[in-house]
C-alpha positions as YAML, in Angstrom:
chain: A
units: angstrom
residues:
- id: 1
  name: UNK
  ca: [9.26, -46.18, 7.34]
- id: 2
  name: UNK
  ca: [8.27, -42.88, 8.84]
- id: 3
  name: UNK
  ca: [10.10, -39.83, 7.63]
- id: 4
  name: UNK
  ca: [12.11, -37.82, 10.12]
- id: 5
  name: UNK
  ca: [10.37, -34.55, 11.02]
- id: 6
  name: UNK
  ca: [12.01, -31.42, 9.81]
- id: 7
  name: UNK
  ca: [13.81, -29.38, 12.50]
- id: 8
  name: UNK
  ca: [12.13, -26.22, 13.57]
- id: 9
  name: UNK
  ca: [13.80, -23.20, 12.10]
- id: 10
  name: UNK
  ca: [15.00, -20.49, 14.47]
- id: 11
  name: UNK
  ca: [12.97, -17.29, 14.25]
- id: 12
  name: UNK
  ca: [14.77, -14.27, 12.89]
- id: 13
  name: UNK
  ca: [16.69, -12.09, 15.28]
- id: 14
  name: UNK
  ca: [14.09, -9.34, 15.07]
- id: 15
  name: UNK
  ca: [11.49, -11.69, 16.59]
- id: 16
  name: UNK
  ca: [13.71, -12.68, 19.53]
- id: 17
  name: UNK
  ca: [12.96, -11.07, 22.87]
- id: 18
  name: UNK
  ca: [15.33, -8.24, 23.67]
- id: 19
  name: UNK
  ca: [15.10, -6.49, 27.03]
- id: 20
  name: UNK
  ca: [14.67, -2.77, 26.74]
- id: 21
  name: UNK
  ca: [14.54, 0.05, 29.28]
- id: 22
  name: UNK
  ca: [12.27, 3.08, 29.45]
- id: 23
  name: UNK
  ca: [10.97, 5.69, 31.87]
- id: 24
  name: UNK
  ca: [7.19, 6.06, 31.99]
- id: 25
  name: UNK
  ca: [6.13, 9.27, 33.70]
- id: 26
  name: UNK
  ca: [2.60, 9.48, 32.38]
- id: 27
  name: UNK
  ca: [-0.16, 8.44, 34.81]
- id: 28
  name: UNK
  ca: [-1.06, 4.78, 34.40]
- id: 29
  name: UNK
  ca: [-4.37, 3.83, 32.83]
- id: 30
  name: UNK
  ca: [-7.17, 3.32, 35.31]
- id: 31
  name: UNK
  ca: [-8.89, -0.03, 34.91]
- id: 32
  name: UNK
  ca: [-12.25, -0.94, 36.45]
- id: 33
  name: UNK
  ca: [-12.28, -3.01, 39.63]
- id: 34
  name: UNK
  ca: [-8.68, -2.01, 40.44]
- id: 35
  name: UNK
  ca: [-7.88, -0.22, 43.68]
- id: 36
  name: UNK
  ca: [-5.85, 2.98, 43.70]
- id: 37
  name: UNK
  ca: [-3.13, 3.79, 44.50]
- id: 38
  name: UNK
  ca: [-1.31, 0.82, 43.06]
- id: 39
  name: UNK
  ca: [0.22, -1.59, 45.57]
- id: 40
  name: UNK
  ca: [3.71, -2.76, 44.56]
- id: 41
  name: UNK
  ca: [5.52, -5.91, 45.73]
- id: 42
  name: UNK
  ca: [8.02, -5.62, 48.54]
- id: 43
  name: UNK
  ca: [11.11, -5.30, 46.34]
- id: 44
  name: UNK
  ca: [9.55, -2.61, 44.16]
- id: 45
  name: UNK
  ca: [8.36, -0.70, 47.24]
- id: 46
  name: UNK
  ca: [11.93, -0.79, 48.56]
- id: 47
  name: UNK
  ca: [13.30, 0.57, 45.26]
- id: 48
  name: UNK
  ca: [10.61, 3.26, 45.10]
- id: 49
  name: UNK
  ca: [11.48, 4.42, 48.62]
- id: 50
  name: UNK
  ca: [15.20, 4.53, 47.81]
- id: 51
  name: UNK
  ca: [14.68, 6.51, 44.61]
- id: 52
  name: UNK
  ca: [12.38, 8.96, 46.37]
- id: 53
  name: UNK
  ca: [14.99, 9.54, 49.07]
- id: 54
  name: UNK
  ca: [17.61, 9.98, 46.35]
- id: 55
  name: UNK
  ca: [15.61, 12.81, 44.78]
- id: 56
  name: UNK
  ca: [14.85, 14.35, 48.19]
- id: 57
  name: UNK
  ca: [18.57, 14.51, 49.04]
- id: 58
  name: UNK
  ca: [19.50, 16.22, 45.74]
- id: 59
  name: UNK
  ca: [19.45, 19.77, 47.26]
- id: 60
  name: UNK
  ca: [22.51, 18.75, 49.34]
- id: 61
  name: UNK
  ca: [23.86, 15.84, 47.26]
- id: 62
  name: UNK
  ca: [23.90, 16.23, 43.46]
- id: 63
  name: UNK
  ca: [22.68, 13.17, 41.53]
- id: 64
  name: UNK
  ca: [24.04, 12.65, 38.01]
- id: 65
  name: UNK
  ca: [22.05, 10.39, 35.67]
- id: 66
  name: UNK
  ca: [23.81, 8.25, 33.04]
- id: 67
  name: UNK
  ca: [22.79, 5.79, 30.36]
- id: 68
  name: UNK
  ca: [24.97, 2.69, 30.64]
- id: 69
  name: UNK
  ca: [25.57, -0.37, 28.47]
- id: 70
  name: UNK
  ca: [28.07, -3.23, 28.41]
- id: 71
  name: UNK
  ca: [28.62, -3.32, 32.18]
- id: 72
  name: UNK
  ca: [29.08, -6.53, 34.12]
- id: 73
  name: UNK
  ca: [30.00, -7.04, 37.77]
- id: 74
  name: UNK
  ca: [33.83, -6.79, 37.32]
- id: 75
  name: UNK
  ca: [33.46, -3.64, 35.23]
- id: 76
  name: UNK
  ca: [31.17, -2.03, 37.78]
- id: 77
  name: UNK
  ca: [33.70, -2.82, 40.50]
- id: 78
  name: UNK
  ca: [36.47, -1.28, 38.39]
- id: 79
  name: UNK
  ca: [34.34, 1.83, 37.90]
- id: 80
  name: UNK
  ca: [33.81, 2.18, 41.65]
- id: 81
  name: UNK
  ca: [37.57, 1.80, 42.22]
- id: 82
  name: UNK
  ca: [38.25, 4.57, 39.69]
- id: 83
  name: UNK
  ca: [35.78, 6.83, 41.51]
- id: 84
  name: UNK
  ca: [37.57, 6.22, 44.81]
- id: 85
  name: UNK
  ca: [40.96, 7.03, 43.22]
- id: 86
  name: UNK
  ca: [39.60, 10.27, 41.76]
- id: 87
  name: UNK
  ca: [38.21, 11.32, 45.13]
- id: 88
  name: UNK
  ca: [41.54, 10.51, 46.81]
- id: 89
  name: UNK
  ca: [43.52, 12.64, 44.36]
- id: 90
  name: UNK
  ca: [41.06, 15.54, 44.58]
- id: 91
  name: UNK
  ca: [41.52, 16.46, 48.24]
- id: 92
  name: UNK
  ca: [40.21, 19.75, 49.59]
- id: 93
  name: UNK
  ca: [42.54, 22.76, 49.79]
- id: 94
  name: UNK
  ca: [44.05, 23.34, 53.28]
- id: 95
  name: UNK
  ca: [42.81, 26.39, 55.18]
- id: 96
  name: UNK
  ca: [43.32, 28.02, 58.58]
- id: 97
  name: UNK
  ca: [40.43, 25.97, 59.96]
- id: 98
  name: UNK
  ca: [41.94, 22.74, 58.64]
- id: 99
  name: UNK
  ca: [45.70, 22.86, 57.94]
- id: 100
  name: UNK
  ca: [45.74, 19.33, 56.52]
- id: 101
  name: UNK
  ca: [43.76, 18.53, 53.33]
- id: 102
  name: UNK
  ca: [40.49, 16.79, 54.17]
- id: 103
  name: UNK
  ca: [39.66, 13.72, 52.06]
- id: 104
  name: UNK
  ca: [36.59, 13.82, 49.84]
- id: 105
  name: UNK
  ca: [34.04, 11.05, 49.99]
- id: 106
  name: UNK
  ca: [33.78, 9.10, 46.75]
- id: 107
  name: UNK
  ca: [30.50, 9.31, 44.79]
- id: 108
  name: UNK
  ca: [28.12, 6.34, 44.86]
- id: 109
  name: UNK
  ca: [27.29, 4.50, 41.61]
- id: 110
  name: UNK
  ca: [23.83, 2.92, 41.58]
- id: 111
  name: UNK
  ca: [22.16, 0.95, 38.78]
- id: 112
  name: UNK
  ca: [18.53, 2.07, 38.53]
- id: 113
  name: UNK
  ca: [15.28, 0.35, 37.67]
- id: 114
  name: UNK
  ca: [14.03, 2.81, 35.07]
- id: 115
  name: UNK
  ca: [10.34, 1.91, 35.43]
- id: 116
  name: UNK
  ca: [10.30, 2.38, 39.22]
- id: 117
  name: UNK
  ca: [12.40, 5.53, 38.87]
- id: 118
  name: UNK
  ca: [9.75, 6.92, 36.51]
- id: 119
  name: UNK
  ca: [7.11, 6.31, 39.19]
- id: 120
  name: UNK
  ca: [9.29, 8.13, 41.74]
- id: 121
  name: UNK
  ca: [9.63, 11.10, 39.39]
- id: 122
  name: UNK
  ca: [5.92, 11.19, 38.66]
- id: 123
  name: UNK
  ca: [4.76, 11.03, 42.28]
- id: 124
  name: UNK
  ca: [7.53, 13.10, 43.88]
- id: 125
  name: UNK
  ca: [6.49, 16.29, 45.70]
- id: 126
  name: UNK
  ca: [9.19, 18.24, 47.57]
- id: 127
  name: UNK
  ca: [8.71, 19.80, 50.98]
- id: 128
  name: UNK
  ca: [8.02, 23.23, 49.50]
- id: 129
  name: UNK
  ca: [5.12, 21.73, 47.49]
- id: 130
  name: UNK
  ca: [6.73, 22.79, 44.19]
- id: 131
  name: UNK
  ca: [6.72, 19.79, 41.83]
- id: 132
  name: UNK
  ca: [9.47, 19.04, 39.35]
- id: 133
  name: UNK
  ca: [9.32, 20.52, 35.88]
- id: 134
  name: UNK
  ca: [7.30, 18.00, 33.86]
- id: 135
  name: UNK
  ca: [8.85, 19.10, 30.56]
- id: 136
  name: UNK
  ca: [12.35, 18.38, 31.90]
- id: 137
  name: UNK
  ca: [11.15, 14.97, 33.08]
- id: 138
  name: UNK
  ca: [9.66, 14.21, 29.66]
- id: 139
  name: UNK
  ca: [12.90, 15.26, 27.94]
- id: 140
  name: UNK
  ca: [14.84, 12.93, 30.23]
- id: 141
  name: UNK
  ca: [12.39, 10.07, 29.68]
- id: 142
  name: UNK
  ca: [12.68, 10.49, 25.91]
- id: 143
  name: UNK
  ca: [16.41, 9.74, 26.07]
- id: 144
  name: UNK
  ca: [16.09, 6.49, 28.05]
- id: 145
  name: UNK
  ca: [15.29, 4.00, 25.30]
- id: 146
  name: UNK
  ca: [17.05, 0.65, 25.10]
- id: 147
  name: UNK
  ca: [19.86, 1.46, 27.56]
- id: 148
  name: UNK
  ca: [20.04, 1.06, 31.31]
- id: 149
  name: UNK
  ca: [19.90, 3.98, 33.72]
- id: 150
  name: UNK
  ca: [22.44, 4.62, 36.47]
- id: 151
  name: UNK
  ca: [22.83, 7.32, 39.12]
- id: 152
  name: UNK
  ca: [26.05, 8.82, 40.46]
- id: 153
  name: UNK
  ca: [25.45, 10.52, 43.83]
- id: 154
  name: UNK
  ca: [28.05, 13.04, 45.03]
- id: 155
  name: UNK
  ca: [28.53, 13.89, 48.73]
- id: 156
  name: UNK
  ca: [28.26, 17.66, 48.15]
- id: 157
  name: UNK
  ca: [28.16, 20.33, 45.47]
- id: 158
  name: UNK
  ca: [31.84, 20.78, 44.55]
- id: 159
  name: UNK
  ca: [32.06, 21.85, 40.87]
- id: 160
  name: UNK
  ca: [35.83, 21.18, 40.45]
- id: 161
  name: UNK
  ca: [35.36, 17.66, 41.83]
- id: 162
  name: UNK
  ca: [32.35, 17.15, 39.56]
- id: 163
  name: UNK
  ca: [34.44, 18.24, 36.59]
- id: 164
  name: UNK
  ca: [37.32, 15.94, 37.56]
- id: 165
  name: UNK
  ca: [34.95, 12.98, 37.86]
- id: 166
  name: UNK
  ca: [33.34, 13.66, 34.47]
- id: 167
  name: UNK
  ca: [36.76, 13.89, 32.83]
- id: 168
  name: UNK
  ca: [37.79, 10.59, 34.42]
- id: 169
  name: UNK
  ca: [34.64, 8.89, 33.13]
- id: 170
  name: UNK
  ca: [35.19, 10.34, 29.67]
- id: 171
  name: UNK
  ca: [38.77, 9.05, 29.66]
- id: 172
  name: UNK
  ca: [38.02, 5.54, 30.96]
- id: 173
  name: UNK
  ca: [34.83, 5.11, 28.90]
- id: 174
  name: UNK
  ca: [35.47, 6.81, 25.54]
- id: 175
  name: UNK
  ca: [32.85, 6.90, 22.83]
- id: 176
  name: UNK
  ca: [33.19, 4.08, 20.26]
- id: 177
  name: UNK
  ca: [34.77, 5.17, 17.01]
- id: 178
  name: UNK
  ca: [32.57, 4.79, 13.92]
- id: 179
  name: UNK
  ca: [33.58, 1.99, 11.57]
- id: 180
  name: UNK
  ca: [35.49, 3.04, 8.50]
- id: 181
  name: UNK
  ca: [35.24, 1.46, 5.07]
- id: 182
  name: UNK
  ca: [38.52, -0.37, 5.73]
- id: 183
  name: UNK
  ca: [37.07, -1.93, 8.91]
- id: 184
  name: UNK
  ca: [33.96, -3.09, 7.06]
- id: 185
  name: UNK
  ca: [36.03, -4.64, 4.28]
- id: 186
  name: UNK
  ca: [38.25, -6.37, 6.85]
- id: 187
  name: UNK
  ca: [35.25, -7.92, 8.60]
- id: 188
  name: UNK
  ca: [33.81, -9.11, 5.28]
- id: 189
  name: UNK
  ca: [37.15, -10.69, 4.39]
- id: 190
  name: UNK
  ca: [37.28, -12.52, 7.73]
- id: 191
  name: UNK
  ca: [33.77, -13.89, 7.11]
- id: 192
  name: UNK
  ca: [34.81, -15.19, 3.70]
- id: 193
  name: UNK
  ca: [37.93, -16.85, 5.11]
- id: 194
  name: UNK
  ca: [35.96, -18.55, 7.91]
- id: 195
  name: UNK
  ca: [33.31, -19.92, 5.52]
- id: 196
  name: UNK
  ca: [33.39, -23.70, 5.02]
- id: 197
  name: UNK
  ca: [30.80, -25.32, 2.72]
- id: 198
  name: UNK
  ca: [28.40, -27.55, 4.64]
- id: 199
  name: UNK
  ca: [29.22, -26.08, 8.04]
- id: 200
  name: UNK
  ca: [27.44, -23.51, 10.06]
- id: 201
  name: UNK
  ca: [29.33, -20.27, 10.24]
- id: 202
  name: UNK
  ca: [30.27, -19.35, 13.79]
- id: 203
  name: UNK
  ca: [31.86, -16.02, 14.45]
- id: 204
  name: UNK
  ca: [33.10, -14.85, 17.82]
- id: 205
  name: UNK
  ca: [31.03, -11.86, 18.83]
- id: 206
  name: UNK
  ca: [33.30, -9.04, 19.99]
- id: 207
  name: UNK
  ca: [32.79, -8.03, 23.59]
- id: 208
  name: UNK
  ca: [31.08, -4.68, 23.78]
- id: 209
  name: UNK
  ca: [33.00, -1.95, 25.58]
- id: 210
  name: UNK
  ca: [31.20, -0.37, 28.55]
- id: 211
  name: UNK
  ca: [29.61, 2.96, 27.76]
- id: 212
  name: UNK
  ca: [28.39, 5.84, 29.93]
- id: 213
  name: UNK
  ca: [26.47, 8.83, 28.60]
- id: 214
  name: UNK
  ca: [25.38, 11.76, 30.74]
- id: 215
  name: UNK
  ca: [21.70, 12.65, 30.25]
- id: 216
  name: UNK
  ca: [20.92, 14.93, 33.20]
- id: 217
  name: UNK
  ca: [21.34, 15.64, 36.89]
- id: 218
  name: UNK
  ca: [19.48, 16.71, 40.00]
- id: 219
  name: UNK
  ca: [21.33, 19.73, 41.42]
- id: 220
  name: UNK
  ca: [19.87, 21.68, 44.35]
- id: 221
  name: UNK
  ca: [16.49, 20.03, 43.85]
- id: 222
  name: UNK
  ca: [16.17, 20.92, 40.15]
- id: 223
  name: UNK
  ca: [16.47, 18.66, 37.11]
- id: 224
  name: UNK
  ca: [19.05, 19.84, 34.56]
- id: 225
  name: UNK
  ca: [19.81, 18.52, 31.10]
- id: 226
  name: UNK
  ca: [23.33, 17.40, 30.12]
- id: 227
  name: UNK
  ca: [24.54, 20.74, 28.57]
- id: 228
  name: UNK
  ca: [23.53, 22.67, 31.69]
- id: 229
  name: UNK
  ca: [25.23, 20.08, 33.91]
- id: 230
  name: UNK
  ca: [28.51, 20.54, 32.04]
- id: 231
  name: UNK
  ca: [28.30, 24.31, 32.55]
- id: 232
  name: UNK
  ca: [27.72, 23.84, 36.29]
- id: 233
  name: UNK
  ca: [30.78, 21.55, 36.49]
- id: 234
  name: UNK
  ca: [32.97, 24.32, 35.02]
- id: 235
  name: UNK
  ca: [32.18, 26.72, 37.88]
- id: 236
  name: UNK
  ca: [34.71, 27.38, 40.68]
- id: 237
  name: UNK
  ca: [34.21, 26.25, 44.26]
- id: 238
  name: UNK
  ca: [31.51, 27.76, 46.47]
- id: 239
  name: UNK
  ca: [34.16, 29.53, 48.58]
- id: 240
  name: UNK
  ca: [35.55, 31.20, 45.44]
- id: 241
  name: UNK
  ca: [32.07, 32.23, 44.32]
- id: 242
  name: UNK
  ca: [31.36, 33.74, 47.75]
- id: 243
  name: UNK
  ca: [34.63, 35.71, 47.63]
- id: 244
  name: UNK
  ca: [33.78, 36.99, 44.13]
- id: 245
  name: UNK
  ca: [30.31, 37.99, 45.32]
- id: 246
  name: UNK
  ca: [31.73, 39.90, 48.29]
- id: 247
  name: UNK
  ca: [34.17, 41.66, 45.97]
- id: 248
  name: UNK
  ca: [31.37, 42.66, 43.60]
- id: 249
  name: UNK
  ca: [29.27, 44.01, 46.47]
- id: 250
  name: UNK
  ca: [32.15, 45.92, 48.07]
- id: 251
  name: UNK
  ca: [33.42, 47.44, 44.79]
- id: 252
  name: UNK
  ca: [30.60, 50.03, 44.44]
- id: 253
  name: UNK
  ca: [31.13, 51.20, 48.03]
- id: 254
  name: UNK
  ca: [34.85, 51.73, 47.40]
- id: 255
  name: UNK
  ca: [34.14, 53.60, 44.18]
- id: 256
  name: UNK
  ca: [31.58, 55.77, 45.98]
- id: 257
  name: UNK
  ca: [34.07, 56.69, 48.70]
- id: 258
  name: UNK
  ca: [36.63, 57.68, 46.06]
- id: 259
  name: UNK
  ca: [34.09, 59.88, 44.28]
- id: 260
  name: UNK
  ca: [33.06, 61.55, 47.55]
- id: 261
  name: UNK
  ca: [36.67, 62.21, 48.55]
- id: 262
  name: UNK
  ca: [37.36, 63.81, 45.19]
- id: 263
  name: UNK
  ca: [34.17, 65.86, 45.37]
- id: 264
  name: UNK
  ca: [35.13, 67.20, 48.81]
- id: 265
  name: UNK
  ca: [38.29, 68.72, 47.37]
- id: 266
  name: UNK
  ca: [40.72, 66.53, 49.29]
- id: 267
  name: UNK
  ca: [42.63, 65.57, 46.15]
- id: 268
  name: UNK
  ca: [42.75, 69.19, 44.90]
- id: 269
  name: UNK
  ca: [43.89, 70.40, 48.32]
- id: 270
  name: UNK
  ca: [46.75, 67.90, 48.35]
- id: 271
  name: UNK
  ca: [47.80, 68.95, 44.84]
- id: 272
  name: UNK
  ca: [47.84, 72.66, 45.70]
- id: 273
  name: UNK
  ca: [49.69, 72.01, 48.95]
- id: 274
  name: UNK
  ca: [52.40, 70.12, 47.11]
- id: 275
  name: UNK
  ca: [52.68, 72.90, 44.51]
- id: 276
  name: UNK
  ca: [53.02, 75.53, 47.27]
- id: 277
  name: UNK
  ca: [55.79, 73.59, 49.00]
- id: 278
  name: UNK
  ca: [57.71, 73.13, 45.77]
- id: 279
  name: UNK
  ca: [57.47, 76.89, 44.97]
- id: 280
  name: UNK
  ca: [58.66, 77.83, 48.46]
- id: 281
  name: UNK
  ca: [61.65, 75.51, 48.16]
- id: 282
  name: UNK
  ca: [62.52, 77.00, 44.76]
- id: 283
  name: UNK
  ca: [62.30, 80.60, 46.09]
- id: 284
  name: UNK
  ca: [64.45, 79.72, 49.11]
- id: 285
  name: UNK
  ca: [67.09, 78.25, 46.83]
- id: 286
  name: UNK
  ca: [67.12, 81.37, 44.62]
- id: 287
  name: UNK
  ca: [67.57, 83.71, 47.62]
- id: 288
  name: UNK
  ca: [70.47, 81.67, 48.94]
- id: 289
  name: UNK
  ca: [72.14, 81.89, 45.53]
- id: 290
  name: UNK
  ca: [71.77, 85.71, 45.37]
- id: 291
  name: UNK
  ca: [73.16, 86.19, 48.92]
- id: 292
  name: UNK
  ca: [76.18, 84.05, 48.19]
- id: 293
  name: UNK
  ca: [76.86, 85.98, 44.94]
- id: 294
  name: UNK
  ca: [76.66, 89.42, 46.72]
- id: 295
  name: UNK
  ca: [79.07, 88.43, 49.51]
- id: 296
  name: UNK
  ca: [81.77, 87.22, 47.13]
- id: 297
  name: UNK
  ca: [84.57, 89.93, 46.26]
...
């Protein structure tokens, strides 16, 4: 009787294929008998064109870049709904030109293909023929390892709205808390309780919470790292900045006019004129008192 073949053992988890993400901005290796430039399939050409247009529109529409993990279709839809609610609450301030608050368009959340996005960064040349800072691109590419890349495109540069959106994302997608020793002991105890001799141990894998981490942004055609993006989001509106700039420019002129008026003696003349009037009034009062005292019996 033939013996039953032994079942094939499953390879360890480290040998299993795990999809990873990365941005490659270095020029690709040139192989012999291969035409240049590289010809991409239709879908990749479509993505490359979209990403190039996204970078080209960054001078008018800021593009925030995030690393994302744990997102499925329902969670992405919930994220887009939260973005719409934030835009609805953050309406523009009424002015004389528009008495009623104008609604703000919600930002657009797009999941990126990191490899094609790296090609768009590498080959992008703006209209003014000034390429992007390669060091900033390399710093950004060094952070995209193992997580997906997503872009959040805003309709315009409105720092208070940017700040409100970042706070909403931080509130709805908090950072996972590190496990304490009590949590580790609790998990080990659950494993021991679920162990049955002769049976394969099956543990329910906890569902990973969706995570978003800001890594950079395209603002006014320049690539900024995350700390600089947070500082930009703390600025006031453009109208407020313009008013502050006008005030700073007009302040020296006002100070100069005050100095010139004082140098011309206008202030001294007014002081002496007031002193003369007060002395005349005092002398007139003294004369009236003497005349009334001389006429009395």
